C-alpha positions in Angstrom: -57.5 -15.0 -1.7 -55.0 -12.3 -1.5 -53.2 -10.4 -4.3 -49.4 -10.9 -4.5 -46.8 -9.4 -6.9 -44.9 -12.1 -8.9 -42.2 -11.9 -11.3 -43.2 -13.5 -14.6 -40.3 -12.6 -16.7 -36.7 -11.5 -16.4 -34.2 -10.0 -18.8 -30.7 -8.6 -18.8 -28.2 -7.0 -21.2 -24.4 -7.3 -20.8 -22.7 -4.8 -22.9 -20.2 -6.0 -25.6 -17.0 -4.1 -24.6 -14.8 -6.2 -22.2 -12.5 -3.9 -20.1 -9.8 -6.0 -18.3 -7.9 -4.8 -15.4 -4.6 -4.7 -17.3 -6.3 -2.2 -19.7 -5.9 0.4 -16.9 -2.2 0.0 -16.6 -1.4 2.9 -19.1 -3.6 5.2 -17.0 -2.3 8.0 -14.7 -3.9 8.0 -11.4 -4.0 11.0 -8.9 -5.3 11.3 -5.3 -8.0 13.6 -4.2 -5.4 16.4 -3.5 -4.4 16.4 -7.1 -1.1 14.7 -6.6 -0.1 12.0 -9.0 0.2 8.5 -7.2 3.7 7.3 -7.4 2.9 3.6 -7.0 3.3 1.6 -10.2 0.1 1.2 -12.0 0.6 -2.6 -12.1 0.6 -2.6 -8.3 -2.5 -0.5 -8.1 -4.4 -2.8 -10.4 -3.2 -5.9 -8.4 -4.2 -4.3 -5.1 -7.6 -3.3 -6.7 -8.4 -7.0 -7.7 -7.4 -8.1 -4.2 -9.8 -5.7 -2.5 -12.8 -5.9 -4.9 -12.3 -9.3 -6.7 -13.0 -7.5 -10.0 -11.1 -8.8 -13.0 -13.1 -7.6 -15.9 -16.1 -5.2 -16.4 -18.4 -4.4 -19.4 -18.7 -1.1 -21.2 -21.4 0.0 -23.6 -20.5 0.2 -27.2 -19.7 3.6 -28.7 -23.1 3.7 -30.5 -25.2 2.7 -27.5 -27.1 5.0 -25.1 -28.5 4.1 -21.7 -31.9 3.6 -23.0 -30.6 1.2 -25.7 -29.3 -1.1 -23.0 -32.6 -1.0 -21.3 -34.4 -1.9 -24.5 -32.5 -5.1 -24.9 -33.1 -6.2 -21.4 -36.8 -5.2 -21.4 -37.5 -7.0 -24.6 -36.1 -10.2 -23.1 -38.3 -9.7 -19.9 -41.4 -9.1 -21.9 -40.8 -12.1 -24.1 -40.1 -14.3 -21.1 -43.3 -13.2 -19.3 -45.3 -13.9 -22.6 -47.2 -10.9 -22.3 -48.5 -8.2 -24.8 -46.5 -5.1 -24.1 -49.6 -3.0 -24.6 -51.0 -4.5 -21.4 -48.3 -2.8 -19.2 -49.8 -0.4 -16.8 -46.4 1.1 -15.6 -42.8 1.3 -16.7 -40.6 2.2 -13.8 -37.1 2.9 -14.8 -34.4 3.0 -12.2 -31.3 5.1 -13.2 -28.8 7.7 -11.9 -27.2 9.5 -14.7 -30.0 9.9 -17.4 -29.3 9.2 -21.1 -25.6 9.2 -21.7 -23.8 9.5 -25.0 -20.3 8.7 -26.3 -17.7 11.3 -26.5 -18.5 13.3 -23.3 -20.0 13.1 -19.9 -23.2 15.0 -20.6 -26.3 13.5 -19.0 -29.8 14.1 -20.4 -32.6 13.8 -17.9 -35.4 15.0 -20.1 -37.3 13.2 -21.5 -37.3 10.5 -18.8 -35.6 7.3 -19.7 -38.9 5.5 -19.1 -40.5 7.7 -21.7 -37.6 7.0 -24.1 -37.9 3.3 -23.4 -41.6 3.3 -24.0 -41.1 5.0 -27.3 -38.4 2.5 -28.3 -40.7 -0.4 -27.4 -43.3 1.3 -29.5 -46.0 1.0 -26.8 -49.1 2.9 -28.0 -51.2 2.6 -24.8 -51.4 6.1 -23.4 -52.4 4.7 -20.0 -49.0 2.9 -19.7 -47.5 5.4 -17.3 -43.6 5.7 -17.6 -41.5 7.4 -15.1 -37.9 7.3 -13.7 -36.7 6.7 -10.1 -33.3 8.0 -8.8 -32.3 6.2 -5.6 -28.7 5.5 -6.0 -27.6 1.8 -6.7 -30.6 0.5 -4.8 -32.9 2.2 -7.3 -34.1 -1.0 -9.1 -34.9 -2.7 -5.8 -36.9 0.4 -4.7 -38.7 0.4 -8.0 -39.7 -3.2 -7.5 -41.1 -2.0 -4.0 -43.1 0.7 -5.8 -44.5 -1.7 -8.2 -45.5 -4.1 -5.5 -47.5 -1.1 -4.0 -49.3 -0.5 -7.3 -50.2 -4.1 -7.7 -51.4 -4.7 -4.3 -53.5 -1.4 -4.3 -55.2 -2.7 -7.4 -53.8 0.2 -9.5 -51.9 -2.1 -11.7 -51.8 -5.7 -13.0 -48.6 -5.7 -15.1 -45.5 -3.5 -14.5 -42.1 -3.4 -16.3 -39.3 -2.6 -13.9 -36.0 -1.7 -15.5 -32.6 -0.7 -14.2 -29.8 0.6 -16.4 -26.8 2.9 -16.0 -23.7 3.7 -18.0 -21.0 4.5 -15.5 -18.1 4.3 -17.8 -19.0 7.7 -19.2 -19.2 9.5 -15.8 -16.1 8.0 -14.4 -12.9 10.0 -13.7 -10.2 8.1 -15.6 -7.6 9.5 -13.1 -9.4 8.2 -10.1 -8.6 4.6 -9.0 -12.2 4.0 -7.9 -13.3 4.3 -11.6 -12.0 0.7 -12.1 -15.0 -0.4 -10.0 -17.7 1.0 -12.4 -19.4 -0.9 -15.3 -22.4 -0.6 -17.6 -25.4 -2.7 -17.8 -29.3 -3.2 -17.8 -31.7 -5.6 -16.2 -35.5 -5.8 -16.2 -38.5 -7.8 -15.0 -42.2 -8.0 -15.6 -44.2 -8.0 -12.5 -47.8 -9.2 -12.4 -50.8 -9.6 -10.0 -51.6 -13.0 -8.9 -54.4 -14.3 -6.5 -53.3 -17.0 -4.1 -54.5 -18.6 -1.0 -50.9 -19.0 0.3 -48.2 -16.3 0.3 -46.2 -16.2 -2.9 -44.1 -13.7 -4.8 -43.2 -10.6 -2.8 -43.7 -11.4 0.9 -42.3 -8.2 2.3 -39.8 -5.4 1.9 -37.9 -2.8 3.9 -35.9 0.4 3.0 -34.0 3.0 4.9 -32.3 6.3 4.1 -29.5 7.7 6.1 -29.0 11.0 4.5 -28.6 13.1 7.6 -25.1 11.7 8.3 -24.0 10.0 5.0 -25.5 11.9 2.2 -22.0 12.8 0.7 -20.4 9.4 0.6 -21.1 9.1 -3.2 -21.2 12.4 -5.0 -20.3 14.2 -8.1 -17.0 16.1 -8.3 -14.1 17.4 -10.6 -11.4 15.1 -11.8 -8.4 14.4 -9.6 -6.1 15.6 -12.4 -5.9 19.3 -12.1 -5.7 20.0 -15.9 -8.9 18.1 -16.4 -10.6 19.6 -13.4 -10.3 23.0 -14.9 -12.9 22.0 -17.5 -15.5 21.9 -14.6 -16.9 18.6 -15.7 -18.4 16.5 -13.0 -17.5 12.8 -12.4 -18.7 10.1 -10.0 -16.7 10.2 -6.8 -16.9 8.2 -3.5 -15.4 7.8 0.0 -14.8 4.1 -0.4 -13.5 3.2 3.1 -16.5 5.0 4.7 -18.9 3.5 2.4 -17.5 0.0 3.2 -17.9 0.6 6.9 -21.4 2.0 6.5 -22.5 -1.1 4.5 -21.1 -3.6 6.9 -22.8 -1.8 9.8 -26.2 -1.4 8.3 -26.9 -3.7 5.4 -27.1 -7.0 7.5 -29.3 -5.2 10.1 -31.7 -4.1 7.4 -31.9 -7.5 5.7 -32.7 -9.2 9.0 -35.3 -6.6 9.9 -37.0 -7.4 6.5 -36.9 -11.1 7.3 -38.2 -10.5 10.8 -41.2 -8.6 9.3 -42.5 -11.7 7.6 -41.3 -14.2 10.3 -38.7 -16.0 8.1 -35.4 -17.3 9.4 -32.2 -16.9 7.4 -31.9 -20.7 7.4 -35.1 -20.7 5.1 -33.5 -18.5 2.6 -32.2 -20.2 -0.6 -30.3 -17.2 -2.2 -29.2 -13.8 -1.2 -29.0 -11.6 -4.3 -27.1 -8.4 -3.2 -25.8 -5.4 -5.1 -22.5 -6.1 -6.7 -20.4 -3.3 -5.3 -17.3 -5.0 -4.0 -16.8 -8.7 -3.8 -15.0 -8.6 -0.4 -17.5 -6.3 1.1 -20.5 -8.5 0.0 -18.8 -11.5 1.6 -18.5 -9.6 4.8 -22.0 -8.4 4.7 -23.1 -12.0 4.3 -21.0 -13.2 7.2 -22.3 -10.4 9.5 -25.9 -11.2 8.5 -25.5 -14.9 9.6 -23.9 -13.8 12.8 -27.0 -11.9 13.6 -28.6 -15.3 13.9 -25.6 -16.7 15.9 -24.5 -18.8 12.8 -20.7 -18.7 12.4 -20.5 -21.0 9.2 -21.8 -19.0 6.3 -23.1 -21.3 3.5 -20.9 -21.1 0.5 -23.5 -21.3 -2.0 -26.2 -18.9 -0.8 -24.9 -15.7 -2.6 -24.4 -15.6 -6.4 -21.7 -13.2 -7.5 -21.1 -11.6 -10.9 -18.8 -8.7 -9.9 -15.5 -10.5 -10.8 -16.4 -10.5 -14.5 -19.2 -7.7 -14.9 -18.0 -5.2 -12.3 -20.4 -2.7 -10.6 -23.1 -1.6 -13.0 -25.2 0.2 -10.3 -28.9 -0.2 -10.6 -28.3 -3.1 -13.1 -26.5 -5.6 -10.8 -29.4 -7.1 -8.9 -31.8 -7.6 -11.9 -28.9 -8.9 -14.1 -28.0 -11.4 -11.2 -31.6 -12.5 -10.9 -31.9 -13.0 -14.7 -28.7 -15.0 -14.9 -29.9 -17.3 -12.1 -33.4 -17.6 -13.3 -32.1 -18.6 -16.8 -29.6 -21.1 -15.4 -26.7 -19.2 -16.7 -24.9 -19.5 -13.3 -24.4 -23.3 -13.0 -23.7 -23.2 -9.4 -26.9 -21.5 -8.4 -30.4 -22.9 -9.1 -33.8 -21.7 -7.8 -37.1 -23.4 -8.0 -40.7 -23.0 -7.1 -41.1 -22.5 -3.3 -37.6 -21.2 -2.8 -37.2 -17.9 -0.8 -34.7 -15.4 -2.0 -33.6 -12.0 -0.9 -33.0 -9.0 -3.2 -31.1 -6.3 -1.5 -28.9 -3.3 -2.3 -27.1 -0.4 -0.9 -25.8 2.9 -2.4 -25.9 6.6 -2.8 -28.0 8.6 -0.5 -27.2 6.6 1.6 -29.9 4.2 1.0 -30.5 0.5 1.8 -33.4 -1.8 0.8 -34.3 -5.5 0.8 -37.1 -7.7 -0.5 -38.1 -11.1 0.5 -39.4 -13.1 -2.4 -40.9 -16.6 -2.7 -40.5 -18.2 -6.2 -44.1 -19.1 -7.4 
């Protein structure tokens, strides 16, 4: 008998504010030199949808903070797992911008979001250790990997893994890339399970390419000069370079993770990948299958939520997992014995992938 890490409960929270593409039409967009872009905003928005497939995204309500979103997702995951929250050994909270509040772009990193969440869950157990992980958009997947190490080492039996970010409050409204970003939260409960046959997390892989690509996502001043004078920092990225990096490296990383556990892509039921850009994810999947000399990519292997939820950073993968697990994506079903992949790419630059068999 071996100990495996299994997911016993999932939860997600989709914020209430719907931001449509056409809501950006009144905006003034500038390039990175501070010059206003002359292209009509209607054309900018149409081109944006063509490139990313995003039509709408969700923003947090005015009275919600980042830990509030995480609380909703966590309560759903704990309820689905049917556990006593006091039995949790760890709370690992993946985030990138701390506690954000309406009316500004200030970010509070102290106390940690995991500690804030533990307090909001009213967990009294002092040996439930709560901490944050900052790993770019792949943060939640990396937190799952850490939880797996805890469980397999015998250090933990039950772990709550959460991912939440509010990108709308740290996005430059004068930067076209800001239309990609969204808010959200996702969570799972992981538990130790003894089994004679491999189940749950079968293996995982991660890589960091900081030496060459550390600055592809960064914090910088607004592209509008008058706003930049306030010296407030906003989320920025080199989109084209990021796209190229992902296409080159993500398929290779996912295949390496599958090779570690001797599983072929044909045996994978679903690939749940970070929702960064719809067209980019499609291209990543095609390149992954080409590594196996498969030219016809299955149309139903990759669930996508980006067209209506946007890119909510660490929340995209756990939200996808929750939607599929609960049957909320009618075209995508998973059952016991199915093998799925959880993968992400983002700031750092970091990539990770988990191979998981549904118990």
